[in-house]
N, C-alpha and C positions, 0 to 999 in steps of 0.2 A: 354206741354211735353207729348209725345206719350208713351203709355204703350205698352211694347213688351211682348207678351205671346208666348207660344209654338204653338199657332194656327196662329199667325200673322208672327212670325219669321221663315220662311221656306226658307232654303237654299238648293240649288241643290248640291248634292254630286256626285263626279266623280267616275267612276269605278276604282278598284285598279290598273289595267294596265295603264290607263291614268294618274293616280296620280303618279305612279312610273316613267312614261315617263316625266312628268312635273318636277319631282325632279331630274331626271337623267340629263337633258339638262343643267341646271346651273352648276352641278358638273363637267360635261365634259368640259364645256366652261371655268370654272375657272382653271381646271387642264391644259387644253391646253394653256391658257394664262401664267400660271406659268412656264410651260416647255419652252415656247418661250422666256420668260424673262430670265430664268436661262441660256439658251444657248446664248442669246444676251449679257449677262453680261460677260460670260467667253470669248466669241469671241471678244468682245470689249476690254477686258483687254489685250489680246494678240495683238490686232491691235494697241492699244496705245503704248505698249512697242516696237513693231516693228517700228512704226513711230518715236518714240523718238530716237531709235538707228540710224535710217536712217538720221534724221536731224542732229544728233551730229557726224555723220561719216564724216571725211575730204575728203574721196574719195568714194562717192556714185556711185555704178556701175549701178544702175537702178533708175527709178523714184519712186514715191509713190505707183504706182501700183504693182511694184515688191515687195516692203516691205509688202503690204497688202496680196499678194499671199503667201509670206513666213509666215506671221502671221497666216493665215488660215490653212496652212499645219502643222505648229507647234501645233495649237489647236487640229487638228485631231490626231497628234502624241501623244498628252497628253491623248487621249482616248484609246491608245493601237494600233492604226492603223499604218501600215507600209508605209514609204515614199520611193520614187524612185528619186534619184538625177541624173539629165540628163546632167549636165555640167561637165562631166568627160573628161580626156585627151584621153581615148581610144574610147569614144563615146558610150560605153556600160553603160546602167543605173545601178547605184550602189544602193543597198537597204540600208535604214536606219531604223533599227528595234528596237533600244534601246529606250524604253519609259522612259523619266524622271519621276520618281515616285513622286517628289515634285509637278510637274505640273499635275500629275494624280490626286492628292488630291483635286485640285481646282474644276474640273467638278463634282467629286463625292460629294463634300460638297454642291455645288450649287444645284445638283439634289435632294439631301436629304432635303435640306431646302425648295425647291419648293414643293415637295410632301407633306412635313409636313404642310406647310402653306395651301395648297389646302385641305388637310384632316381636318385641324383645322377649316377652314371656314365652312365645312359641319357639324362638330361636334357642332359648336356654333349656328347652326340654319340656316346659310346662308341668313339672312335678309328676303327676301320674299319667301324663300323656304317653310317656314311653319313648323318649328319644327325640321327639320333635321331627319337623320336616327336613331341616337342614342336616341332621345326623344321618338320615337315610340317604340323602344325596340324590333323590329322584326328582326330576323336573316337575312331574305331576304333583308331588307332595308340596313342593315349593309354591307352585301356583295355587294349590288348595289352601295353603297357609296364608298366603297373601290375600286371597279372597275372603277367608274367614275373618282376619283381623280388620281388613279394610271395610268389608261390608258390615261387620258388627258395629264398628265405630260410627259409620255413616247412618245406619239404621237407628241406633240409640239417640244420636244427636238430633236427627230430623224429627223423631217422635217428640222430643221435648220442645222443639221449635213449633210444631203444630199445636201442642197444648198451650204454649205461651201465646200464640196468635189467637187461639180461641178465647183465652182469658182477657187479652188486651182489647178485643173487639167490643167490649162493653164499656170502655172508658171514653174520654174526650179525644184521645189520640188513638185512632183505629188504624190497623195495618191494612194495606191494600193486598188482597188475597192473591192476585196473580204474581205480584212481586215476592210474596212469601213463598209461593210454590216454585219460584225460579232461583232466587239468589241464595238463600240459606242452604238448600241442597247442593248447589254448585260449589259454594265455599267449602262445605263439608267434604265433598268428593275430592277436590283439589288438595286441601290441607291434609286430609287423612292419607291420601296417596303419597304426598311428600314425606309424611311421617313414617309410613311403612318402608318406603324406599331408603330413608335414612337408617332405619333399624337394620336393614340387610347390608349396610356398608356402601350404599349408593352404587349398586352393581349396574352394569350395562347389558348383561345377559343373565338369564333368558328373558326375552321379550314376550309380552302377552301375544296370543295368537292374532288378535285384532290389529295390534301394532305391526306385527310381522306382515300381515296381508297388506296393510297400508304402505309399508316400506317396499314390499315387492312390487307394488303397482307404480312406484315412482320410477322416473327415467334412470338409466344407468349412470348418467353424469351426476345426478343428485346423490345416488348411493355411493358413488366414488368419493364425493366430497365428504360425506358422513364418515366413510372409512378412513380418510386422510386427516381427520381432525379439524376440518374447516368449519363444520357446523358448531362444534364445541367452542372454537375460537370466536365465531360469530355471536354465540349466546353470551360469552363472557364480555366481549367488547360492547355489545348492546346494553347489558346490565350496568356496566361501568358508565356508559354515556348517560343512561337514564338517571343513575345516582348523582352524577355531576349536575345534571339539569335541576333535579329536585333540591340538591344542596345549594346551588346558586340561587334558586328561587327563595330558599329560606334566608339566605344572606340579604337578598333584596328586601324581603319582608321585615327583617330586623332593622335594616337601615331606615326604611320608611316609618316604622313604629317609633324609632328614636327621633326622626325628623318632625313627626307630628305628635310628639309626646304630650303636649298640652291638650289637644283634642281627644287623645286616648284616655287621659285621666278624667276629663269632663264627661265622658260617655258613661262611666260607672254610676255617678249619682243621678244621671238622667234616666237610667233604667230602673233603679231600685234605691231605696233609702237604707234598708237594714243591711247588717254585715253578712247575714246568711244569704241574702239575695246577691250581694256583691261577690260572695264566694262562689255562688252558682254561676254567675256570669263569667267569672275568671276561669272556672272549670270548663265551661263551654268554649271559651276562647282558646284554652290550651288544647282541648279536643279537636278544634278546627285548625290548629297551627299547621299540620301536614297539608290540609286543603289549601291553606294560604300559601304554602311553599309551592304547590303545583300551580296555583294562580300566578305567583311571581315568575315561575319558569315560563308559563304561557305569555306573560307580559314581555319577558326578555326575548322570546322567539319572534314576536311581532304581532300575531293575531290578538293577543291580550285576552281579556275576559269581559263578560257581559254583566252589567248591573241593572237588570231590567230590560224589557223588550225595547230594542232600538237604541240602547245606551251602551256603547262599547268603550273600553278603556285600554289604550295601547301606548307604546312609546312615541308614535308619530302624532296621534290625536287622541284626546281624552274627552269623553262627554258622558260622565256618570249621571245617574238619576239624581235630580236636585233634592228630592225628599227621601233620602235614605234613612232607615231607622238608626238610632244611635247604638253603636256597637263598637267595641275597641278595635277589632280588625277592619271594620268598614271605615273607621276614622282615619286610617292610614292610606286610603285610596288617593292617588294623585288628583289634583284639581283639574277642572275643565280647561281646555285650551290646547293649542298645538304643543308638540313636544319640544324640549330644550336639549342641549348637549348633555345635560345631566341625566335626562331620561334615556337618551340614546346610548349612554354608557352601559346600560343593561345588556347590550349586545355582547359584552365580554363573556357572559355565561354560555351561550351556544358555541362561541369560539373555543372555550375551554373544553366543552363536551366533545367537539370534533377532534381536538388534539388528543384527548384521553382515549377515544375510540381508535384513533390511528396508532397510538402507542401500544394498546393491547393487541391490535391486529399485527403490527410489525413484530412484537415480542413472540407471538405464536408463529409468525412466518419465518423467523430466523432462529435456528436452533444452534447454539454455540456449545462446543465441547472444549472446555478450557481446563488446564491443569490446576489442581488444587494446591500444589506445592511448587515452589520455584527452585528448591534445592534438588540435586540428583539423588536418586534412591540407590542405596547400596544393597546389593543382593549377594549373599554368601553362597558359594557353590559347595559341592561335596568335598572339593579339595581345599576348602577354606581360602579360596581366592576371592577377593572382593572385586566386583565389577560394578561400574556405574551405568545406570540406565538413564539416559537423557530424556527429558520430557519433550514430546512432540509439540510443535507449535499449534496454536488454536486454529480450528477449522470451522467455518460457518457454512451450514447447509441452509439455504434460503429458498422460499417459494419464488415462483416467477413473479414478475412485475404485475402481470395481468391478474394472477390469482390473489396477490396481496390487495390490489385495488378492488377486486371483486369481493373480497372479505369485508372491506370497509363499507362497500355499498350494501351488502346484505345486512351487516350490523346496523347501518343507518336505517334500513327498512324495518328491521325488527325493533329498533329503538323507537321509531315512529309509531309502530303498532302498540307497543307497551305504553307509550306516553298518551296515546289516544284513549286507552282503557283507563289510565289514571285520571285524565281530564274528564271523562264521562262519569267516573266515580266521585270525583271531587266537586262536581257541580250538580245542578238539578234545580227544580222549582222550589220556591219558598212561599208560594201563594198563587193567586190568579192575577190576570191582567198584567200589570207592569212587572210583577215579581214572578212571572211564569218561567222566565229564563234567568238563571243565576249561575255565574261561573264561566270557565273557559268552554269554547265550542270544540268538541272533540274532533270533528272532521276538518277543522282548520288547524288545530294545534298539532295533530299527528303528522300531516304532510310537511308542516313547517319545521318540525324537529328533524324529520328525515332529510329534508333539503339542506338544513344547516350542517348536520353531521356529515353528510356525503360531500357537500361543497368544500368544507374545511378539512375533512379527514383524508380525502384522497390525495391532495397535494402534499400534506404533511406526511402521510404514510409513504409516498414515493421518496421523499427526501430522507426520512428516517431509514428506510430500507437501503438506500444508497450509502448512507453513513455506516450502517451495521455491516454490510457486506464488503466494505472497502478493504483492500489489501494493505498490509503494513508497508509503509514507505511508498505507497502509490503516488502520494502528492509530490515526492521528490522526483520521481520519473516524469511526472506531468510537467513539473517546472523545467526539467532538463529538455524535454521536447519543445517547450516554449522557447527556450534559449536558442535552440538550433534554428527555429523558424523566425524569430525576431532579432533585430540588431541589439547589440549590447548597449546599455546606457552610456558606457564610456565613449563609444563611437558616435552615439547620437549627439553628445554635448562636447565633442572635441573642438568644434569651431569656436567655443567660448575662449579657448586658450590662445587664439590667434591675436597678435598685436594689431593687425591692420583691420580697421572697420570694414574695408572692402572685402576682406576674406570672410567676414561674418556672413555676408550675403552672397558668397560665391556660388552657393547651390541654387540661387535664383537665376534662371536664364530668361532674360527679357528679350523679346524680339526687337529687331531694329525698327526705326521709325518707318522705313520704306516697307518693311514686311508687315508692320502693324496696319498700314493703310493700303496694303496691296489689293484689298478687295474693293477699294473705291476706284471706280473708273470714271474719270472726268472727261467730258466731251472736248475734242480738239478742234481748233479753227482750221478750216480747209484753206490751203494756199492756192493761189491762182497760177496755173501753168501757162508759160509762154511757148509759142511755136519755135521749133529748132531753127537756128540761123544757118544759112548756106555759105556765109563768108567764113573762111578758115580763120581760126584764131591764131594768135602769135605765140602760142605756148611753146612750140618747137623751134622757134627762131634762135639762132646762135650767131653772135657777131664774129666777123673774120677780118683779117688784116688785108689791106690792098697791097698787091705785089707790083713791081715795075714791069713794064712791057718787055724789056730785053730778056728777062728771065725766061719768057716763053720761047723766044727765038733761040736762045742758047740750048734749050732743051731739044728743039727740033734739029739743030745742026749737029748735035752729038751723035756719035756712031752707035749703031744698034748693038746690043749686047751679043756676045758670041754664044753660039749654042754649046751645050755641054759636050765634052769629049766622051766618045764611046770607049769603054774599057775593052781591053784585048780579049 
């Protein structure tokens, strides 16, 4: 057995650039293979469905080549590309721009899964790669690994899309090249990026250099909101609001289909007679059900949707195109005329969306730390003495009222932007002239969604926040303060116990009749004044008795009185 020492075991180390190049090649190859496989699975699924419908059709108009051309065109339509139908009576190509959202979910899921698998292969070490990017822990290696997996999946998928577009251009449904150059690559970039991010555990760091430069260019207030978790709460609340809108629209569509059940059933034999054709119509209706849910949400928001140029359908007024083609989903469209209270009841959907957005915002704004156990915990010390640790009461740390309301407003704006994108994707042209506009108008639906969510969510969020941050027993103190300010009910109704009816109204102080009419000044009649009389009146006359004449004489004859004596 040979002994290996540090002198005999000498291995040649590669430079860092060559090592990164060696690790990057397997990553790119794995990502490229995953992207090609994902595109092949999606295209093969559409081809199998097209061949099945062609085989079961009693009157096939073309051979298997035509069915494969249609399958490739529909696969591109599922990515958001626009098609041109050339077999029209007028000879003018008619555009088909309504993307079935249910078919749109299949390529998005396949891309996400392919990118996640490619990134997980690199995270696990990649077999002969030698440890992988994460094992080395260098930021440059992580960025290189992400670029390899992401770029490989996108490159492989877009290559297959280009080949399918070239093949479908020879059929009756031809793709529009500018839409093929925009929408499938954009879907591949977004879905593959989400898959790689999921494979690395949804990390928030490290950010790509471009994203860092964009964040550094933002104002300090916006960066502070991102650090405090406000932006994450905004994204969650906006997603919940959009989900409630789409779910409510689906409920409205289901109710309308049940209400117009007879017209829906009659539309199938009007389109086709064979069972294979009816199955194809049913499959197309199921693929367009998410589109119908978005249309129902737009109807509930108020702007409604357009069924032909100049023919809008909304809860207040409905004027659909009178010559609509027979189709199960179009048979459930409300009739022409002004709206009724039954149509206005659709406004419950945006109300529910506003309440849900407010709930998510307040949940993020109030962080409660509550005890998990109500019983005291027993802690044994070194001296085997048991002590009880009482649990502290719950404490709630909440954002300010302005920040909570601002979170709801930002979530409403983001929800409006997202719903505008959904409305633009769910609608589009189905022909020329009258069918050039079909579906909700995105620039009307988005602001309506933002206005509904903000108008309902802000008051609800303020009330929920006040309820969450209330103190235990605060209502008792409030009632106590009200008792000190207001008289008690016993004193207010004590006059009912009085036996005298006069005492019942003793608190009523009515003014006297003279005081009530004191403000009335009636004119008085002037009295005529007489001149003063010079003859004295007899008011001071007093009667006296007559005396005899001798009494006067006796008074004169009497001696005068003696003067008073002087004292010694």
